[in-house]
C-alpha positions as CSV (number, residue, x, y, z in Angstrom):
1,M,0.0,0.0,0.0
2,P,1.2,3.5,-0.7
3,A,2.2,5.7,2.1
4,T,-0.5,7.9,3.5
5,R,0.0,11.6,3.9
6,G,-2.3,13.8,6.1
7,T,-3.1,17.3,5.0
8,A,-4.1,20.1,7.3
9,G,-7.0,22.5,6.5
10,L,-10.5,22.3,5.2
11,D,-11.7,20.2,2.3
12,D,-10.1,21.6,-0.9
13,G,-13.5,21.5,-2.7
14,G,-12.1,19.2,-5.4
15,D,-14.4,17.6,-7.9
16,W,-14.8,14.2,-9.3
17,R,-13.0,14.8,-12.6
18,G,-11.4,11.7,-13.9
19,E,-13.6,9.4,-11.9
20,K,-14.7,6.0,-13.2
21,P,-17.9,6.1,-15.3
22,C,-21.0,5.7,-13.2
23,E,-21.7,2.2,-14.6
24,E,-18.3,1.0,-13.4
25,R,-18.4,2.5,-9.9
26,D,-22.0,1.9,-9.0
27,D,-22.3,3.0,-5.4
28,A,-18.6,2.6,-4.4
29,P,-18.4,6.1,-2.8
30,E,-21.5,5.4,-0.8
31,Q,-20.2,2.0,0.3
32,A,-16.8,3.4,1.2
33,S,-18.5,6.0,3.2
34,R,-20.4,3.4,5.1
35,A,-17.3,1.3,5.6
36,S,-15.2,4.1,6.9
37,R,-18.0,5.3,9.2
38,G,-18.6,1.9,10.6
39,D,-22.1,1.4,9.2
40,G,-22.7,-2.3,8.6
41,G,-20.5,-5.2,7.9
42,L,-16.7,-4.9,8.3
43,H,-15.8,-1.3,9.1
44,A,-12.8,0.8,10.0
45,G,-13.5,0.5,13.7
46,A,-15.5,2.4,16.3
47,D,-12.4,4.4,17.5
48,V,-11.8,5.7,13.9
49,A,-15.5,6.3,13.2
50,A,-15.9,8.4,16.3
51,H,-13.3,10.9,15.2
52,S,-13.6,11.0,11.4
53,E,-16.1,11.1,8.6
54,P,-15.7,10.4,4.9
55,L,-15.9,13.3,2.5
56,K,-15.4,11.7,-0.9
57,L,-13.8,9.0,-3.1
58,Q,-11.5,10.7,-5.6
59,W,-10.6,8.7,-8.7
60,P,-7.5,9.5,-10.7
61,R,-7.8,10.2,-14.4
62,P,-7.6,7.0,-16.5
63,V,-4.5,6.8,-18.7
64,E,-4.9,4.9,-22.0
65,G,-3.1,1.6,-22.0
66,R,-2.7,1.4,-18.2
67,P,-4.8,-0.2,-15.6
68,Q,-7.1,2.0,-13.6
69,E,-5.4,3.4,-10.4
70,P,-7.3,2.9,-7.1
71,A,-9.2,5.8,-5.6
72,T,-8.2,8.1,-2.7
73,L,-10.6,8.1,0.3
74,V,-10.7,11.6,1.7
75,L,-11.6,11.7,5.4
76,R,-12.4,14.7,7.6
77,V,-10.6,14.1,10.9
78,E,-10.7,15.9,14.2
79,G,-7.4,17.5,14.8
80,P,-5.7,15.5,17.5
81,M,-6.8,12.1,16.1
82,A,-5.3,12.8,12.6
83,L,-1.9,11.3,13.6
84,E,-3.5,8.2,15.1
85,I,-5.7,7.7,12.1
86,Q,-2.7,8.1,9.8
87,H,-0.9,5.4,11.7
88,K,-3.9,3.1,11.3
89,S,-4.2,3.9,7.5
90,D,-3.1,0.4,6.3
91,V,-5.7,-1.3,8.5
92,I,-8.4,1.2,7.5
93,L,-7.7,0.7,3.8
94,E,-7.7,-3.0,4.2
95,R,-11.1,-3.0,6.0
96,V,-12.7,-0.6,3.5
97,N,-11.5,-2.6,0.5
98,R,-12.7,-5.8,2.2
99,F,-16.1,-4.2,2.8
100,L,-16.3,-3.1,-0.9
101,G,-15.1,-6.5,-2.2
102,W,-12.3,-5.1,-4.4
103,S,-9.3,-2.9,-4.1
104,A,-11.2,0.3,-4.8
105,V,-9.2,2.5,-2.4
106,G,-5.4,2.8,-2.5
107,R,-4.7,5.7,-0.2
108,L,-6.2,8.0,2.4
109,A,-6.1,11.8,2.4
110,L,-6.9,13.4,5.7
111,R,-8.5,16.9,6.1
112,Q,-8.3,18.2,9.7
113,A,-11.6,20.0,10.4
114,P,-14.5,19.8,12.9
115,L,-16.9,17.0,12.1
116,S,-20.3,17.8,10.6
117,R,-22.2,14.8,12.0
118,R,-25.8,15.1,12.8
119,D,-27.0,13.4,15.9
120,R,-28.4,10.0,15.2
121,P,-31.9,9.2,16.4
122,K,-32.1,7.1,19.5
123,P,-33.2,3.5,18.9
124,P,-36.7,2.8,20.0
125,S,-37.2,1.4,23.4
126,P,-38.2,-2.3,23.7
127,P,-42.0,-3.0,23.8
128,D,-43.8,-3.3,27.1
129,P,-43.4,-6.9,28.4
130,E,-47.1,-7.0,29.4
131,A,-48.2,-6.2,25.8
132,V,-45.8,-8.8,24.5
133,A,-47.3,-11.4,26.9
134,R,-50.9,-10.5,25.8
135,I,-50.0,-10.8,22.1
136,A,-48.1,-14.1,22.7
137,E,-51.3,-15.6,24.2
138,T,-53.1,-15.1,20.9
139,L,-50.4,-16.9,18.9
140,D,-51.3,-20.5,20.0
141,A,-51.2,-21.7,16.4
142,V,-47.4,-21.0,16.1
143,E,-45.6,-24.0,17.4
144,D,-42.0,-22.7,17.4
145,E,-41.3,-21.0,20.7
146,Q,-38.7,-18.5,19.4
147,L,-40.9,-17.6,16.4
148,R,-43.8,-17.0,18.7
149,A,-41.8,-14.7,21.0
150,A,-40.4,-12.8,18.0
151,L,-43.9,-12.3,16.5
152,A,-45.2,-11.2,19.9
153,R,-42.4,-8.6,20.2
154,L,-43.1,-7.4,16.6
155,G,-46.8,-7.2,17.3
156,A,-46.3,-5.2,20.5
157,A,-44.0,-2.8,18.7
158,I,-46.4,-2.2,15.9
159,K,-49.4,-1.6,18.3
160,R,-47.3,0.8,20.3
161,N,-46.7,3.0,17.3
């Protein structure tokens, strides 16, 4: 893997010139974003996700007669964590590429700036145990105990909302 170099300052506002055509890249930027944030599957890690956020995937211009170079994942990083994330760059790249299923990202570029995350909504509280028990009593036709319990929880959650 190529060496990673952090850069200070805000996002340079670069564009996607030279990126792969849409039909080739599908939703790779979206997937890399989820992978580096830690959404789903294999991810960069909670310690990295807590102090960084993906800005973009930047593809180099294709050169005729040469294979396509991998993209650069640009991360916005909180100041003091930039060095730590730079040291973990090989692991981050490996996990992002494993999540994507191919070597899409070849290097990280860090932009030190405050994160712009919005607060995530709280997960809903579990349904009331009494409501779950009442609904479970009506599911006598379901023989599988685990399935009956799951259906009772689902029913109580639906009725609550």
